[in-house]
N, C-alpha and C positions, 0 to 999 in steps of 0.2 A: 563266779565267776571272780575275778580279780582284775583290778585296775591299776595302776603301779602309775603317779606322776611325779618326777622327779624336779624339784627345784633348788640349786644350790645345795644346801645342807639339808631340805625337808625332803621325804618323801609321805606323798598323801597314797596313804592305802585304803582300798573301799574292798567291802567283801570280805577283809581278812580274819580272821575268826583269832581264839589264846593261842592257835600252835602255829599263829606267824610271827614271821623273823624279817628283818630287815638288815640284810647282810651287808658287807662294806662296800659291796659293788653297788649296792643301792636297788637291789631286785629284791622280790619279795617272795617268802615260801610259804604254803602253807598246806596244812595235814587236813585231811578229808574228816569231815565233821557233818554230825547228823542235820537235820534239821529241826531237833527239839531241842540245840546246844544255838540257835541261830540270834536269841535274843542273848544271851550271854554272852555270845561274840562280838552282836555289835556292840553291845557294854564294853568287853574290852580293848575291841579296835577305836571307838570314840575316846577312852581314855586313855590309850597311846598317844591318839594325836595330840589330846590336851599334853601329856607328859610330853612328846616331842617339841611344841610349841614352848613349856616352859625351859626346857634344857637350852632351846635357840636363843630365848631371852637371857638367862643364868650366861652362856657364854658369851655373849655381847655385853656384860657386865664383866667378866672376865677379863676380856678383851680391852676393854675401858682402862682397867686397873693396871694392867701391862703397859698399856701405853702410858698413860699416867705418871707412872713413879720407874718403867724400864724394868721390872721384875716380875717374874711369874706368882701370882698370888697364890697363899695358901689355902684359903677360905673365901667361901660367899660374903659372910657376915664380918661385921669387923671392917676398921677405917682402913683405907689405902695405904696409908704410912706402918699401919700393924701388919700387912699383907693379905690385906680381906678388899671387898669388892664393895663394901656398903650397901649388900642385901639385907632385908629386913626378914626373918625369920619365919617370917607367914608368908613371903613370896617364895619358902624352899615348899611348900606343900599344897596340896589339891585335893580332893575328895577323893583318889585313888591311888596317889602318889605324892613319897617323900624325897625330896632330893638331899641326898649326904651335905653337910657341911664343910666339904672338900673340894678342891680345884689340884687333879693327879697331876701329875708332871712323868714328862718322858726327857730324861736324860740326855745332857748333850744338843736337845732339841728346842724349838720353840712351839712346842706343842702341850695341850691340855686337853684334861677331860672332865667330866661333869656328867654323875651318876644318881637314877630314882631307882628308887625299892617301893613295889608294892605296900601299900596299906590296907587295901580292900581285898586280897588273896593271892596266892603265890601264882594262881594261874593268868594273870597279867603280867607278868614277866618281871625281869629286870632290864634296864637299860641304861646304856650309856652313849654318851656323844662326844668322839674323841675330835679335837680341832688345833689348825695351823692359827697362833695368834697373831703373824701378820697379815694375812690373806681369809681369816675365819671360815674358810673351808674346812669341811670336814664329816665325818661318818657317823651313823647313829646304828648301834649296835643292839638288839634284843636279846636278853638270855633265859632261858627255861628254868634255870634256879641261880642259887647266889654263890652255888660253888665255883657255878659256870664263869659268872659276872668277875668273882673273885681270880679266880686263874689269868682270864683276859686281861684283868686290871694288873695283876702282877706282870706277866708278860709286856704291858705297856710299859711299867714303871722299870724296868730294868733293862730295857733293848735300847740299842745303840746304834 
């Protein structure tokens, strides 16, 4: 059974496992998994929910920095005037994910992205929250591999 609840940029997924993805339309895709993996899948699902909350909070910090100085921030840590968001390094990690200390920028648009990488194992996936600075709307995407994440970030940073 799969439950998907979308509220703004946050999507709550119940019953999704390590092979789950949230695509840009906010729908979930899940590969079939056996009951032996149920505990691991719940761990991954719970960890992803925490990561989504963390990315959402960091997105908001980036938007505050943007509103304060009028320029898209480059990093999450560092002072506003230096292109940062005044986030402490401890706020970039939890037990399963580490957020990159980078705010990615889409050229010629008021759009940014924050990214998290798994520390608990590659099966946890790589997350990216793409967002608009003015209204905060965004899309969360999960990638199975670092290569797929890097490919998507390259496309994001070069698209006009």
